[in-house]
C-alpha atoms as an extended CHARMM CRD file, in Angstrom:
* protein
*
        80  EXT
         1         1  MET       CA             97.2050000000       90.0850000000       93.7890000000  PROA      1               0.0000000000
         2         2  THR       CA             99.7650000000       89.3840000000       96.4940000000  PROA      2               0.0000000000
         3         3  GLY       CA             99.0630000000       87.6520000000       99.7900000000  PROA      3               0.0000000000
         4         4  SER       CA            100.9700000000       86.3410000000      102.7570000000  PROA      4               0.0000000000
         5         5  VAL       CA            100.3690000000       83.8840000000      105.5780000000  PROA      5               0.0000000000
         6         6  GLU       CA            102.1460000000       83.6770000000      108.9330000000  PROA      6               0.0000000000
         7         7  VAL       CA            102.1020000000       80.3900000000      110.8700000000  PROA      7               0.0000000000
         8         8  VAL       CA            103.2200000000       80.5560000000      114.5040000000  PROA      8               0.0000000000
         9         9  TYR       CA            104.4820000000       77.3410000000      116.0590000000  PROA      9               0.0000000000
        10        10  ARG       CA            106.4650000000       76.2400000000      119.1190000000  PROA      10              0.0000000000
        11        11  GLY       CA            109.6320000000       74.1620000000      119.0890000000  PROA      11              0.0000000000
        12        12  ILE       CA            110.6950000000       71.1020000000      117.1920000000  PROA      12              0.0000000000
        13        13  PHE       CA            107.4390000000       69.1980000000      117.5710000000  PROA      13              0.0000000000
        14        14  GLN       CA            105.5200000000       71.7210000000      115.4720000000  PROA      14              0.0000000000
        15        15  LYS       CA            108.3950000000       72.8370000000      113.2080000000  PROA      15              0.0000000000
        16        16  HSD       CA            107.6280000000       70.3790000000      110.4180000000  PROA      16              0.0000000000
        17        17  LEU       CA            103.9040000000       71.1110000000      110.5920000000  PROA      17              0.0000000000
        18        18  GLY       CA            104.5230000000       74.8600000000      110.1520000000  PROA      18              0.0000000000
        19        19  GLN       CA            106.8610000000       74.2200000000      107.2170000000  PROA      19              0.0000000000
        20        20  ARG       CA            104.4200000000       71.8440000000      105.5310000000  PROA      20              0.0000000000
        21        21  ILE       CA            101.5410000000       74.3050000000      105.8310000000  PROA      21              0.0000000000
        22        22  THR       CA            103.4520000000       77.1940000000      104.2380000000  PROA      22              0.0000000000
        23        23  ARG       CA            105.0900000000       75.0020000000      101.5790000000  PROA      23              0.0000000000
        24        24  GLY       CA            101.6790000000       73.5560000000      100.7350000000  PROA      24              0.0000000000
        25        25  ILE       CA            100.2910000000       77.0470000000      100.2010000000  PROA      25              0.0000000000
        26        26  VAL       CA            103.1650000000       77.9220000000       97.8500000000  PROA      26              0.0000000000
        27        27  LEU       CA            102.7900000000       74.6180000000       95.9770000000  PROA      27              0.0000000000
        28        28  ALA       CA             99.0420000000       75.1890000000       95.5010000000  PROA      28              0.0000000000
        29        29  ALA       CA             99.7440000000       78.6890000000       94.1730000000  PROA      29              0.0000000000
        30        30  TRP       CA            102.4090000000       77.3170000000       91.8220000000  PROA      30              0.0000000000
        31        31  LYS       CA             99.8700000000       74.8440000000       90.4040000000  PROA      31              0.0000000000
        32        32  GLU       CA             97.6250000000       77.8370000000       89.6440000000  PROA      32              0.0000000000
        33        33  GLY       CA            100.4340000000       79.5640000000       87.7240000000  PROA      33              0.0000000000
        34        34  LYS       CA            101.4670000000       81.9540000000       90.4790000000  PROA      34              0.0000000000
        35        35  VAL       CA            104.8380000000       82.4010000000       92.2000000000  PROA      35              0.0000000000
        36        36  GLY       CA            105.6270000000       82.1680000000       95.8910000000  PROA      36              0.0000000000
        37        37  ILE       CA            108.1790000000       81.6700000000       98.6000000000  PROA      37              0.0000000000
        38        38  SER       CA            108.1450000000       79.9460000000      101.9730000000  PROA      38              0.0000000000
        39        39  PHE       CA            110.6020000000       80.7320000000      104.7480000000  PROA      39              0.0000000000
        40        40  GLY       CA            110.9670000000       80.5810000000      108.5190000000  PROA      40              0.0000000000
        41        41  ARG       CA            112.1270000000       82.8710000000      111.3040000000  PROA      41              0.0000000000
        42        42  TYR       CA            112.9570000000       82.2070000000      114.9400000000  PROA      42              0.0000000000
        43        43  GLY       CA            114.6000000000       84.0280000000      117.8280000000  PROA      43              0.0000000000
        44        44  ASP       CA            116.3210000000       81.0270000000      119.3820000000  PROA      44              0.0000000000
        45        45  SER       CA            117.2010000000       77.5220000000      118.2620000000  PROA      45              0.0000000000
        46        46  PRO       CA            114.0270000000       75.9760000000      116.7520000000  PROA      46              0.0000000000
        47        47  GLU       CA            115.1770000000       72.5680000000      118.0100000000  PROA      47              0.0000000000
        48        48  ARG       CA            114.4810000000       73.6330000000      121.5980000000  PROA      48              0.0000000000
        49        49  ASN       CA            111.0460000000       72.5600000000      122.7710000000  PROA      49              0.0000000000
        50        50  GLY       CA            108.5480000000       75.3570000000      123.3900000000  PROA      50              0.0000000000
        51        51  ILE       CA            110.4850000000       78.1590000000      121.6550000000  PROA      51              0.0000000000
        52        52  PRO       CA            108.0930000000       80.2800000000      119.5470000000  PROA      52              0.0000000000
        53        53  ALA       CA            108.9090000000       80.5330000000      115.8500000000  PROA      53              0.0000000000
        54        54  LYS       CA            107.1830000000       81.5450000000      112.6140000000  PROA      54              0.0000000000
        55        55  SER       CA            106.9320000000       80.1850000000      109.1180000000  PROA      55              0.0000000000
        56        56  PHE       CA            105.7820000000       82.4280000000      106.2670000000  PROA      56              0.0000000000
        57        57  ALA       CA            104.2970000000       81.9470000000      102.8040000000  PROA      57              0.0000000000
        58        58  VAL       CA            104.0950000000       84.7980000000      100.2980000000  PROA      58              0.0000000000
        59        59  VAL       CA            102.2500000000       84.3090000000       97.0110000000  PROA      59              0.0000000000
        60        60  ALA       CA            101.9020000000       86.6850000000       94.0490000000  PROA      60              0.0000000000
        61        61  ASP       CA            100.7280000000       86.7070000000       90.4440000000  PROA      61              0.0000000000
        62        62  ASN       CA            104.2470000000       87.4010000000       89.1250000000  PROA      62              0.0000000000
        63        63  GLU       CA            107.8570000000       87.6960000000       90.2650000000  PROA      63              0.0000000000
        64        64  GLU       CA            107.8590000000       91.5160000000       90.3000000000  PROA      64              0.0000000000
        65        65  ASP       CA            104.8700000000       91.6890000000       92.6560000000  PROA      65              0.0000000000
        66        66  LEU       CA            106.4560000000       89.0590000000       94.9060000000  PROA      66              0.0000000000
        67        67  GLN       CA            109.7400000000       90.9860000000       95.1500000000  PROA      67              0.0000000000
        68        68  ALA       CA            107.8900000000       94.2550000000       95.8010000000  PROA      68              0.0000000000
        69        69  HSD       CA            105.8680000000       92.6560000000       98.6160000000  PROA      69              0.0000000000
        70        70  LEU       CA            109.0100000000       91.2220000000      100.2150000000  PROA      70              0.0000000000
        71        71  ARG       CA            110.7890000000       94.6120000000      100.0380000000  PROA      71              0.0000000000
        72        72  ILE       CA            107.8310000000       96.3850000000      101.6600000000  PROA      72              0.0000000000
        73        73  GLY       CA            107.6810000000       93.7530000000      104.4110000000  PROA      73              0.0000000000
        74        74  SER       CA            111.3710000000       94.1160000000      105.2060000000  PROA      74              0.0000000000
        75        75  LYS       CA            111.0100000000       97.9030000000      105.4760000000  PROA      75              0.0000000000
        76        76  VAL       CA            108.0940000000       97.5110000000      107.8970000000  PROA      76              0.0000000000
        77        77  GLN       CA            110.0700000000       95.1110000000      110.0940000000  PROA      77              0.0000000000
        78        78  ARG       CA            113.0260000000       97.4970000000      110.2450000000  PROA      78              0.0000000000
        79        79  LEU       CA            110.7590000000      100.3070000000      111.4460000000  PROA      79              0.0000000000
        80        80  ARG       CA            109.4360000000       98.2920000000      114.3930000000  PROA      80              0.0000000000
């Protein structure tokens, strides 16, 4: 099974909260023997107050499923 979570936050005041949520999800999955990755994306400097940004967590049963999910996601984003 592979799953992903997207956390939307605004600016520097919520940046650390978004990172902690997604990292916590990956850590919990790791403790269950799964693999995962947490990363962020933003359109402008995340240090500016009020700028929308996103933090992501992707969790899978094994490394191959994780890589496949990330490849599919990148193809979808390119099509948009």
